[in-house]
C-alpha positions in Angstrom: 13.2 9.5 -7.0 12.5 11.2 -4.0 10.4 10.8 -0.7 8.7 13.5 1.5 5.4 12.6 4.1 2.3 12.6 2.4 0.2 16.6 3.4 -2.8 17.9 3.3 -2.9 19.2 -0.2 -1.4 15.7 -2.0 -4.6 14.1 -0.4 -6.5 15.1 -3.9 -3.2 13.5 -5.7 -3.3 10.6 -3.8 -6.9 9.9 -4.5 -6.7 10.1 -8.2 -4.0 7.9 -8.3 -5.9 5.7 -5.9 -9.1 5.5 -7.7 -7.3 5.3 -11.7 -6.1 1.6 -10.1 -10.3 0.7 -9.3 -10.9 -0.1 -13.4 -8.4 -2.3 -14.1 -9.8 -4.9 -10.2 -6.9 -5.9 -9.1 -5.7 -3.5 -7.1 -8.1 -2.4 -4.5 -11.8 -3.8 -3.2 -13.5 -0.5 -4.4 -15.9 -1.0 -7.0 -16.5 3.0 -7.3 -13.7 5.8 -7.0 -13.9 7.2 -3.9 -13.8 11.3 -2.6 -11.2 12.7 -1.3 -13.6 14.2 1.9 -13.8 10.2 1.9 -10.2 9.7 2.1 -9.8 12.5 4.8 -10.6 10.5 8.5 -7.8 7.7 6.6 -5.2 9.8 5.4 -5.4 11.2 9.1 -5.1 8.9 11.0 -2.3 8.5 9.1 1.0 10.1 11.2 4.6 11.0 10.5 6.4 9.6 13.7 3.8 6.6 13.4 2.3 5.6 10.9 3.3 7.4 7.4 1.9 8.8 4.3 5.1 9.1 1.9 4.8 10.9 -1.5 7.1 9.4 -4.4 8.8 12.1 -6.7 10.3 11.9 -9.9 11.4 14.8 -11.8 8.9 17.0 -9.6 5.8 14.9 -10.4 4.4 12.7 -7.8 4.6 9.6 -9.5 3.1 7.2 -6.5 2.2 7.1 -3.0 3.2 4.4 0.1 0.8 4.0 3.2 2.0 1.8 6.7 -1.7 0.9 8.5 -2.3 0.1 12.0 -3.0 -4.0 11.1 -5.9 -4.2 13.8 -6.3 -1.6 16.4 -5.6 -3.9 19.4 -2.7 -2.3 20.9 -0.7 -5.4 21.1 -0.6 -5.6 17.1 1.4 -2.2 17.0 4.6 -4.2 16.0 2.9 -5.2 12.8 1.3 -2.7 9.5 0.2 -3.5 6.4 2.0 -1.4 3.5 0.3 0.1 0.7 2.0 0.9 -2.5 0.2 2.9 -5.2 2.0 4.3 -8.6 0.2 6.7 -11.1 -0.1 4.4 -14.5 2.6 7.1 -16.1 5.4 5.4 -13.4 4.0 1.5 -13.3 6.9 -1.4 -14.8 9.8 1.1 -14.3 10.8 -0.7 -10.8 9.1 2.1 -9.3 7.1 -0.5 -6.6 10.8 -1.8 -5.8 11.8 1.4 -4.8 9.1 1.9 -3.2 8.7 -1.1 -0.9 12.6 -0.8 0.2 11.7 2.6 0.6 9.1 1.4 3.3 11.4 -1.5 4.6 14.0 0.8 5.6 12.3 2.4 7.5 10.2 -0.1 9.5 12.8 0.2 12.6 12.9 3.5 13.5 9.3 3.1 13.5 8.9 0.6 15.7 7.6 -2.3 12.6 8.8 -6.0 13.2 5.9 -7.3 10.8 4.3 -5.8 7.2 2.0 -7.7 6.1 0.5 -6.6 2.0 -2.8 -8.1 1.2 -3.3 -8.7 -2.5 -5.9 -9.7 -4.6 -4.8 -13.5 -6.0 -5.0 -12.3 -9.6 -2.2 -9.1 -8.9 0.5 -10.7 -10.3 2.2 -7.6 -10.9 2.0 -7.2 -6.9 2.6 -10.5 -5.6 6.0 -10.7 -7.6 7.0 -7.0 -6.3 6.5 -8.0 -2.8 7.9 -12.1 -3.3 11.2 -10.3 -4.7 11.4 -9.4 -0.8 11.3 -12.2 0.8 7.7 -12.1 2.1 5.7 -15.1 2.6 2.6 -16.3 1.8 1.4 -17.0 5.7 -2.8 -17.3 4.2 -5.2 -16.9 1.6 -9.1 -16.2 1.5 -10.8 -18.2 -0.9 -12.8 -15.9 -2.7 -14.0 -13.4 -0.1 -13.8 -10.5 -2.7 -16.5 -10.6 -5.8 -15.5 -8.2 -8.9 -17.7 -7.2 -11.5 -19.3 -11.1 -11.0 -15.6 -12.5 -11.1 -14.9 -14.0 -6.9 -11.4 -12.8 -6.2 -9.1 -14.7 -2.8 -6.8 -12.6 -1.0 -3.4 -13.7 -0.8 -1.8 -12.5 2.9 2.4 -12.4 2.6 4.2 -11.3 5.7 7.3 -10.0 6.5 9.5 -10.2 9.7 12.3 -7.7 9.9 14.5 -7.6 11.6 15.6 -4.7 14.1 
């Protein structure tokens, strides 16, 4: 497994992997595919030395991506990031999520990140299991805040303090 900083040339693949998760109704609150252009501003807000997007490559194929995004825009929250992991379907359930989350955790100190947050739908058992494997704790629960195909879903807020 190789990790590298995402480039703008990776954005179509990032979007394709993201869009492939939408039908599951377990990973994202988007209900229809997003365009590459609609994600350009989001991509450009990420910087390698502060809020990176990493590409995961396995056998010269993009297996997925990880992003660290501002938890909140106010400066006091700068040491806190939301971590997101998206895997190509052909790489799911092969330990890639663990490698991705470990990579993000390992790089937090050099990025000045002291706290990681995960926002996960309550029906997404694989992601909840992944984060709990790394000792993320449930810091909150937002019941019935999303509606996907007429089904109310809650969001579990998981957090982990990173020792710097």
